[in-house]
C-alpha positions, 0 to 999 in steps of 0.5 A: 692487660694484654689485649686478647683476640676474639674467636667465634666459630671459625672466625678470629678477630684481633680485638675483642671489641664489637660495634653495636647495631643502631637501627634506621641507618645510624650504624649503616655504611661506612661504619661497620666496614671501618670497624672491621678494618681495625680488627674488630666486629663491625655490625650491619643493622637491618632495622629501618634500611628500607625507605620510610615511604614504603607501604604494607605491600612493598615493605618486605621487598623494599627492606630486602633490596635495601639490605642487599645494597647495604651489604654490597656497599659494606664490601665495596673496597673501592668505596670504604668497604671491607673484605673482612667478616661482618655481622648482621643484627636483626630485630626479632620483633620485625614482621620480616625478620626471617626474610632479612636473615635468609637474604643476608645469609644468601649474600654471604653474611656469616654472623647473625645477631638476634635481638628483641625476642627469643630466637627459638627457631633461628637454627631452622632458618639458618641450618648452615653450621658455618654461620655464627648465631648470636642471641642478645639476652638480658638474663641467665634465664633467657640464655638457659631457655635458648640453650635447652631449646636449641639443644633439644630441637636442633642439636645446636648451641649458640656460637656466642651470647651478647648480654645487653645490660640496663645502661644500653641505648635504645630498647631495653630488655628490662622492666622498670622495677629491674631498672630501679634495682641496679645493684641486683641487675648489674651487668657484672652480676648478669655476666656471672650468672650467664657464665654459670649457665653456659659452662655445662654446655661448653663442657658437653660441646668441648668448645667455648661459648663466648659471652660479650657484654654491652650497655654502659661500656665506655672506656678501655678500662671498662672493657678490661674490667669485663674481660677480667670477669670472664667476658670474651668481648665488649660491645659499644654503640654510643661511642661509635655514633661519635665517629666520623664514619657514622652516617648519622646527620651532624645534628644527631651527633651534636645532640650527643655532644650537647647531652647532659646526664640529666637529659637522659630519659627512659620512655615507653616505646610503641613496641612495648618495651622501655627505651633510653633516649635523649630528651628533646622537643619531640618527646614534649610533643608526644606527651602533649599528643601533638604528634600525628600517628601515621603507620606506613607499615606495621613493621614490628609485631608488638607495636600497638598502632591504636595506642602507640602515639607515634611511629617509632620507625619514622621518629628514628628515621627523622632523627638520623637525618637531622630532623630532631624536632620530629625525631627520637634520639636513642642513646646509651646511659653514658652519652653525656660523657661524649665530648668530641667526634673522632675517626673509628681508628682513633677510637679503637686505638684509645680503647686498646690503649685503655685495655693495655694500661689496665692492671687487671688480668685475664682469667686463667681460662682465657689466658 
């Protein structure tokens, strides 16, 4: 298969590969810039950029300042930055999500990816049509809700959708009964359902609404398969953790290298969602109620502090810096397949070669 370019709004990327955003600085600088330099979509995460030592009074300001610094670092070409287009991922459940979005747009970010929630009023927060708005969804129903609402209230449509399937790492947009029926809620099935919902809007608009798939994408052959089914691109997270440019601590990456298939577990997150993690001592301590609950700031609207059991922001921060005894390790379903750390350039080359080697073909509408 030839490797198609990826177009969204006025932007064209040489390769249809997205680097997923991984919170609490796991996908911070220099990772997004390195990905962008390879002609792919590099994504800055806005989750957990601020200091864990902030409090409720300083959280919004500290988070904003940290985001500004992260964007600046990612653009500093003298220190591993890039002048290419970068995306920003925001978590809709954050109490300061709109502040993060407007801050990023003010600093020139032209692509906002919104996950964990329905971004009904995102076009009002970002009225500039030159900024690409990309909701993350887990169903065709959600795609339809967003399309209809945006059309009726703002006369606008998303510039793309990212479908995050049930094999993704971290927080999942699925219930346990759905995870128990993978044959029904497979990424392939959801993709076809979303494409069917999107198609009439594309005809009305006279333009494509690209659909990107995520969750369980591991090889170039996986990407080629999804492209052959009509996806415009594929987003990977776990593979990018296992790169030299990922700023996570060596201990965090080693947990990926050491993980076995039976070590992957679904947990109930304090934010009210299911999450995929690597089992470790910290989870045993949580189960035994040996973790002291300390909420530095109520950063996520849906987090029930009284029943949470632990602060997920602190747990993720600890893991990223290498304190796995007190840290939560988010990972995708295929993390057990990771067997080495490599440069971003080498990973992209491997994925591209896998796409090119595929005997599958692009749909005629994408050719």
